[in-house]
C-alpha positions in Angstrom: -19.4 28.4 -17.2 -20.9 26.2 -14.7 -19.3 23.9 -12.2 -20.9 20.9 -11.6 -19.6 19.5 -8.3 -20.8 15.2 -8.0 -19.2 13.3 -4.8 -21.0 10.2 -5.1 -19.6 8.3 -2.1 -20.5 4.9 -2.8 -18.3 2.4 -3.5 -20.4 -0.4 -4.5 -19.7 -0.7 -8.3 -16.1 0.1 -8.3 -13.3 -2.2 -9.8 -11.3 -1.5 -6.8 -12.5 -3.7 -3.9 -13.6 -2.2 -0.1 -13.8 -4.8 1.9 -15.3 -4.2 5.6 -12.9 -1.4 7.8 -14.6 -3.2 11.1 -13.0 -6.8 9.8 -9.4 -4.8 9.2 -9.7 -3.6 12.9 -10.0 -6.9 14.3 -7.3 -7.7 12.0 -4.9 -5.1 13.0 -5.8 -6.4 16.8 -5.3 -9.8 16.7 -2.0 -9.2 14.4 -0.5 -6.9 16.6 -1.5 -8.2 20.1 0.5 -12.0 18.3 3.0 -10.2 17.0 4.1 -7.9 20.0 3.4 -11.7 22.3 5.9 -13.1 19.6 8.9 -10.5 19.6 9.6 -10.6 23.2 9.5 -14.8 23.5 11.3 -14.9 20.2 14.2 -12.2 21.8 14.4 -14.0 25.2 14.9 -17.2 23.6 17.6 -15.6 20.9 19.2 -14.3 24.0 19.3 -17.5 25.9 20.1 -20.1 22.8 23.2 -17.7 22.0 21.3 -16.6 18.4 21.9 -13.4 17.0 19.7 -14.7 14.5 17.0 -15.4 16.7 17.4 -11.7 18.3 17.9 -10.0 14.6 14.6 -11.9 13.7 12.8 -10.9 16.9 14.1 -6.6 15.6 12.7 -7.5 12.2 9.4 -8.6 14.0 9.0 -5.3 16.0 9.6 -3.3 13.0 6.5 -5.4 11.6 4.7 -4.3 15.0 5.5 -0.6 13.9 4.7 -1.2 10.5 1.1 -2.8 11.4 0.3 0.4 14.2 1.1 2.9 11.1 -0.9 1.1 8.8 -3.9 1.1 11.4 -3.8 4.1 12.1 -3.9 5.4 9.0 -6.7 3.2 7.9 -8.7 4.7 11.1 -7.7 8.3 9.9 -8.9 7.2 6.5 -12.3 7.0 7.5 -12.8 10.4 9.5 -15.2 13.0 7.9 -13.9 15.8 5.8 -13.4 19.1 8.0 -13.1 22.6 6.8 -9.4 22.6 6.6 -8.7 18.8 5.2 -11.6 19.0 2.9 -10.9 15.4 1.2 -10.8 14.3 4.7 -7.2 12.2 6.1 -7.3 9.6 3.4 -4.2 10.4 1.8 -2.8 9.6 5.3 -3.1 5.5 4.0 -0.7 7.1 1.5 1.8 7.9 3.8 1.8 5.2 5.9 1.9 2.3 2.7 5.2 4.6 1.9 6.9 4.8 5.8 6.4 0.8 5.8 7.9 0.0 2.7 10.5 2.4 4.2 10.9 0.5 7.1 10.6 -2.8 5.5 13.7 -1.7 3.7 15.5 -0.4 6.7 15.1 -3.6 8.7 16.1 -5.5 5.4 19.4 -3.6 5.8 20.1 -3.8 9.2 19.4 -7.9 8.9 21.6 -7.8 5.7 24.7 -5.9 8.0 24.4 -8.5 10.8 24.5 -11.5 8.3 27.4 -10.2 6.3 28.8 -9.4 9.8 28.8 -13.2 11.0 29.5 -14.5 7.8 33.3 -14.0 8.9 33.1 -16.0 12.0 30.1 -17.7 12.7 28.9 -18.3 16.2 28.5 -21.4 17.6 24.2 -21.7 17.9 21.8 -24.1 19.3 20.1 -25.3 16.5 16.9 -27.2 18.0 15.8 -23.6 20.1 16.6 -21.8 16.8 13.8 -24.6 14.9 11.6 -24.9 17.4 10.8 -20.7 18.1 11.0 -20.0 14.3 8.4 -23.1 13.9 6.1 -21.3 16.1 7.2 -17.9 14.3 6.1 -19.5 11.0 2.2 -20.1 12.4 2.0 -16.6 13.9 3.0 -14.9 10.8 1.9 -17.2 8.4 -2.0 -16.6 10.7 -1.0 -12.8 10.9 -0.7 -12.5 6.6 -3.7 -14.7 5.8 -5.9 -12.1 8.1 -5.5 -9.6 5.5 -5.3 -11.1 3.0 -8.5 -10.7 1.4 -8.0 -6.8 1.5 -4.6 -6.7 0.4 -6.0 -6.4 -3.3 -8.0 -3.7 -3.0 -6.1 -1.1 -0.4 -1.9 -0.4 -1.0 -1.9 0.4 3.1 -3.4 -3.2 3.5 -1.2 -5.2 1.1 1.7 -3.3 2.9 0.6 -5.0 6.5 0.0 -8.3 4.2 3.4 -8.2 2.8 5.3 -7.6 6.3 3.1 -10.6 7.6 4.1 -12.6 4.9 8.1 -11.4 4.4 8.3 -12.6 8.3 6.7 -15.8 7.6 9.3 -16.3 4.7 12.3 -15.3 7.6 11.0 -17.0 10.2 11.2 -20.4 7.6 14.4 -19.7 6.9 15.4 -19.5 10.1 13.7 -22.9 11.0 15.6 -24.4 7.6 19.2 -23.2 9.6 18.4 -24.4 12.1 17.6 -28.2 10.9 20.4 -28.3 9.1 22.9 -27.0 11.7 21.6 -29.2 14.2 22.7 -32.6 11.8 25.5 -30.6 10.2 27.3 -28.5 12.7 27.4 -25.8 9.3 26.8 -22.5 11.6 27.2 -20.4 8.4 24.0 -21.5 6.9 22.4 -19.2 9.2 23.3 -15.7 7.6 23.4 -16.8 4.1 19.8 -17.9 4.6 19.7 -14.7 6.2 20.9 -13.1 3.3 18.5 -15.1 0.1 15.9 -14.0 2.9 16.5 -9.9 2.7 16.7 -10.0 -1.4 13.8 -12.0 -1.3 11.9 -9.1 1.0 13.6 -6.2 -1.3 12.3 -7.2 -4.5 8.7 -7.5 -3.1 9.0 -4.2 -1.1 10.2 -2.6 -4.1 6.5 -2.6 -5.7 4.9 -1.1 -3.3 8.0 1.5 -2.4 7.4 2.5 -6.1 3.6 2.6 -6.0 3.4 4.7 -2.9 5.9 7.3 -3.6 3.6 7.4 -7.2 0.3 8.2 -5.1 2.3 10.5 -3.1 3.6 12.4 -5.9 -0.1 12.7 -7.3 0.2 10.2 -9.9 -2.5 8.9 -11.9 -3.5 5.5 -9.9 -2.1 2.7 -11.9 -5.5 0.4 -12.3 -6.6 3.9 -14.2 -6.1 3.8 -17.9 -5.8 7.8 -18.3 -6.2 7.6 -22.2 -9.0 5.1 -22.0 -10.7 8.2 -19.7 -10.0 10.9 -22.4 -11.6 8.9 -24.8 -14.9 8.5 -23.2 -15.0 11.8 -22.2 -14.7 12.8 -26.1 -17.2 10.8 -27.2 -20.0 12.4 -24.9 -22.6 13.6 -26.7 -22.0 17.3 -26.9 -18.6 17.4 -25.9 -16.1 19.2 -28.6 -13.4 19.2 -26.6 -11.8 18.7 -23.1 -8.7 20.2 -21.2 -7.1 20.3 -17.6 -8.1 16.8 -17.2 -6.3 15.6 -13.9 -6.5 12.2 -11.9 -4.7 11.3 -8.8 -5.3 9.5 -5.6 -6.7 10.7 -2.9 -5.8 7.4 -0.6 -5.0 3.8 -1.1 -8.0 3.0 -2.5 -9.7 6.2 -3.7 -9.3 8.3 -6.4 -10.4 11.7 -7.7 -10.7 13.7 -11.5 -11.1 16.7 -12.5 -11.6 18.1 -16.1 -13.4 20.8 -18.5 -15.6 19.8 -20.9 -16.4 22.0 -24.0 -19.5 21.8 -24.8 -20.9 24.7 -27.4 -24.7 24.2 -27.1 -24.1 24.7 -23.2 -25.0 22.8 -20.3 -26.7 19.8 -20.7 -28.6 19.4 -17.3 -27.8 17.5 -14.1 -29.2 14.1 -15.5 -26.7 14.1 -18.6 -23.7 15.0 -15.9 -24.7 12.5 -13.4 -24.8 9.6 -15.8 -20.9 10.5 -16.6 -19.7 10.4 -13.1 -21.9 7.5 -12.6 -19.7 6.1 -15.6 -16.6 7.1 -14.3 -17.0 5.8 -11.2 -18.4 2.0 -12.6 -16.0 1.9 -15.4 -13.0 3.4 -14.4 -12.7 3.2 -10.4 -13.2 7.5 -10.5 -15.0 8.3 -7.2 -14.9 11.9 -6.9 -15.5 13.7 -10.1 -15.5 17.3 -10.2 -16.7 18.6 -14.4 -16.4 22.3 -15.5 -18.3 22.5 -18.6 -17.6 25.6 -20.8 -19.2 26.3 -24.7 -15.5 27.3 -25.5 -16.3 31.0 -26.7 -12.8 32.3 -25.0 -9.6 30.6 -24.9 -9.2 28.5 -21.5 -5.7 27.0 -21.5 -4.2 25.0 -18.6 -2.9 27.0 -16.0 0.2 24.5 -15.6 0.6 24.8 -19.7 0.3 27.9 -20.3 1.6 28.0 -23.5 -0.3 25.6 -25.0 -3.5 25.3 -26.9 -6.5 24.2 -25.0 -6.5 20.4 -24.5 -6.1 17.3 -22.6 -2.7 16.8 -20.5 
């Protein structure tokens, strides 16, 4: 029996995009600085204008600054080299950060919804012009911050979380600005909590997918972009392979995945070049970055330890 461990750390050919981490660092630094300043400005003017909407939005923006700090920390930690205890490095911190981010957004939504419902019964008098101007600045700041993350958001769940935070904030600011303008001309102060509730629904719908995907990754599910059946079919079709079992695929981080499998090859170990070719195909075609392939000749019964009652097969 031969264990074949192949760790290929180059990500040049993967279907999952890997943008330059340094760009992310710059994006995080800029977005965190901008948003921290805006939180202080927004809260101060909310207080002056007697607008709980602006103060609530400042609180929401503060949760986003914390979310950005979480995501940035995870992006840095996920690049740490493997150690004796953490043999995969700290890549999976990006999964935890995406999960924490989604939960933070939902909590913030709950707080805004609670405030809005409370205010529907007794809409207070608000300074519409101040709200509109401050919210207008919010649209620009959040829009710019979201744009900084848009490039990395396709290939990295963690960066997508940061992008969703900023995009959601832009929607909140836009809603607040619209309510502000309407209140100046009509005096309908109930518009403010109503628009807040609409925005909360939009944010929850957007966050739900992020929460579901990060929970799946935390539970070592197969990443959404990998087709297990296609991987199994490919491995079974490899020359000399009569059967496969113990096929496991999981996400090591929000961007990288790993695979282990037992290949039953009656003619014995086919040589390193053959195994390297399989690993390369798994990386290029299926975006699996770290593969461990075990070759067996099938002379004894290897049943999967997770399914001891079953005959050898992939699951």
